[in-house]
C-alpha positions in Angstrom: 28.5 11.0 27.1 27.8 14.2 25.2 28.8 12.5 21.9 26.3 9.7 22.4 23.5 12.1 23.3 24.4 14.1 20.2 24.1 11.0 18.1 20.8 10.1 19.6 19.4 13.5 19.0 20.8 13.6 15.4 19.1 10.3 14.7 15.8 11.7 15.9 16.2 14.8 13.8 17.1 12.6 10.8 13.9 10.6 11.5 11.8 13.8 11.6 13.3 15.0 8.4 12.6 11.7 6.7 9.0 11.9 7.8 8.6 15.6 6.8 10.3 15.3 3.4 8.9 11.8 2.6 11.0 10.3 -0.2 12.8 13.5 -1.1 15.9 12.5 0.8 15.7 8.8 -0.2 17.4 9.4 -3.6 20.6 10.3 -1.7 21.0 6.6 -0.7 19.7 4.9 -3.8 23.1 4.2 -5.3 24.3 2.6 -2.0 21.4 0.2 -1.7 22.8 -2.5 -4.0 19.7 -4.7 -3.7 19.2 -4.2 0.1 15.5 -3.4 -0.6 15.1 -0.4 1.7 17.6 -1.5 4.4 19.5 1.7 3.8 16.4 4.0 4.0 16.5 7.1 6.1 14.1 5.8 8.8 16.3 2.7 9.2 19.5 4.8 9.4 17.8 7.2 11.8 16.7 4.4 14.0 20.2 2.9 14.1 22.0 6.2 14.8 19.4 7.2 17.4 19.6 3.9 19.3 23.4 3.8 19.0 23.6 7.2 20.7 21.0 6.7 23.4 22.0 3.1 24.3 25.7 4.2 24.3 24.8 7.0 26.7 22.9 4.8 29.0 25.6 2.1 29.0 28.3 4.8 29.6 26.3 6.5 32.4 25.1 3.4 34.3 28.2 1.1 34.1 31.9 1.6 34.7 32.7 0.5 31.2 34.5 2.8 28.8 33.5 4.4 25.6 34.5 1.4 23.5 32.1 -0.9 25.4 29.4 1.7 25.2 29.9 2.1 21.5 29.6 -1.7 21.1 26.4 -1.9 23.2 25.0 1.0 21.3 25.9 -0.6 17.9 24.2 -3.8 18.9 21.1 -2.0 20.1 21.2 0.2 17.0 21.4 -2.8 14.7 18.3 -4.2 16.4 16.4 -1.0 16.1 17.4 -0.6 12.5 16.3 -4.2 11.7 12.9 -3.6 13.5 12.4 -0.4 11.7 13.1 -2.1 8.3 10.7 -4.9 9.1 8.0 -2.6 10.3 8.3 -0.3 7.3 8.1 -3.3 5.0 5.0 -4.5 6.7 3.4 -1.1 6.3 4.4 -0.8 2.7 3.1 -4.3 1.7 -0.1 -4.0 -0.3 -2.3 -6.9 0.6 -5.4 -5.1 -0.5 -7.9 -6.9 -2.7 -7.4 -6.5 -6.4 -9.1 -3.7 -8.2 -12.4 -4.7 -9.6 -12.4 -5.3 -13.4 -15.1 -5.5 -16.0 -14.8 -9.3 -16.2 -16.0 -9.4 -12.6 -19.4 -8.4 -13.8 -20.0 -11.7 -15.6 -22.6 -13.6 -13.6 -23.9 -10.6 -11.7 -27.4 -9.3 -11.7 -28.6 -5.9 -12.9 -31.6 -3.8 -13.9 -32.5 -2.5 -17.3 -32.7 1.3 -17.3 -33.1 2.0 -21.0 -35.1 -0.7 -22.9 -33.1 -3.2 -24.9 -34.5 -3.7 -28.4 -34.2 -7.0 -30.3 -31.4 -5.5 -32.5 -29.2 -2.9 -30.9 -28.3 -1.7 -27.4 -30.0 -0.5 -24.3 -28.6 0.3 -20.9 -28.4 -1.7 -17.6 -27.4 -0.6 -14.1 -24.8 -2.9 -12.5 -22.8 -2.9 -9.3 -19.0 -3.3 -9.5 -16.9 -3.0 -6.4 -19.8 -1.5 -4.5 -20.4 1.2 -7.0 -23.4 1.4 -9.3 -22.4 1.8 -13.0 -24.4 2.1 -16.2 -23.3 -0.1 -19.1 -24.6 -0.4 -22.7 -26.3 -3.8 -23.0 -27.3 -6.1 -25.8 -29.8 -8.9 -25.1 -30.8 -12.1 -26.9 -34.4 -10.8 -26.8 -36.1 -7.4 -26.2 -36.1 -6.4 -22.6 -38.3 -3.7 -21.0 -37.2 -1.0 -18.5 -37.0 -2.4 -15.0 -36.4 -6.0 -16.1 -33.9 -7.9 -14.0 -31.0 -9.4 -16.0 -27.9 -11.5 -15.7 -24.6 -10.5 -17.3 -23.5 -13.3 -19.7 -20.3 -11.7 -21.0 -18.3 -8.5 -21.5 -18.6 -7.2 -25.1 -16.2 -4.3 -24.5 -15.1 -2.1 -21.7 -18.4 -0.3 -21.7 -20.9 -2.9 -22.9 -22.2 -6.3 -21.8 -24.4 -9.1 -23.1 -27.3 -9.9 -20.8 -30.2 -12.4 -20.5 -33.4 -12.0 -18.5 -33.6 -13.6 -15.1 -36.0 -16.6 -15.2 -37.9 -17.2 -12.0 
């Protein structure tokens, strides 16, 4: 039973090391992966070894079965724990966050002129992109005074837009 408890403890220590040295020890198993997409990561191996040890110790201590049956029961429980760890870590790593706002997302949005826009040339408008207020250079089809409300017609560059006045 001591071997099983030692394996369980070693699995927990390996899990602690993988959490403390996040990614530092992962390179050790990169060559072994062969397209398993994280199935041989340290948390998965730690979960397997830990469950193998503790389930084997429980099986050995509570039943009259020998070490071979305890090892088999521990291996089955360890495989289940490793698979669950793998699925859980994949779910945590998945990035389902909305896409990063881009300048093209400004087309059709409303803004306010902060520096007057002359008939020929650029002024400045204040626009909201991704919840953040940003100032862009703006060119209009007609002169626009400070404080005028405008719609963005198109992106001229990464830092400038074409606008038209809002008609009410």
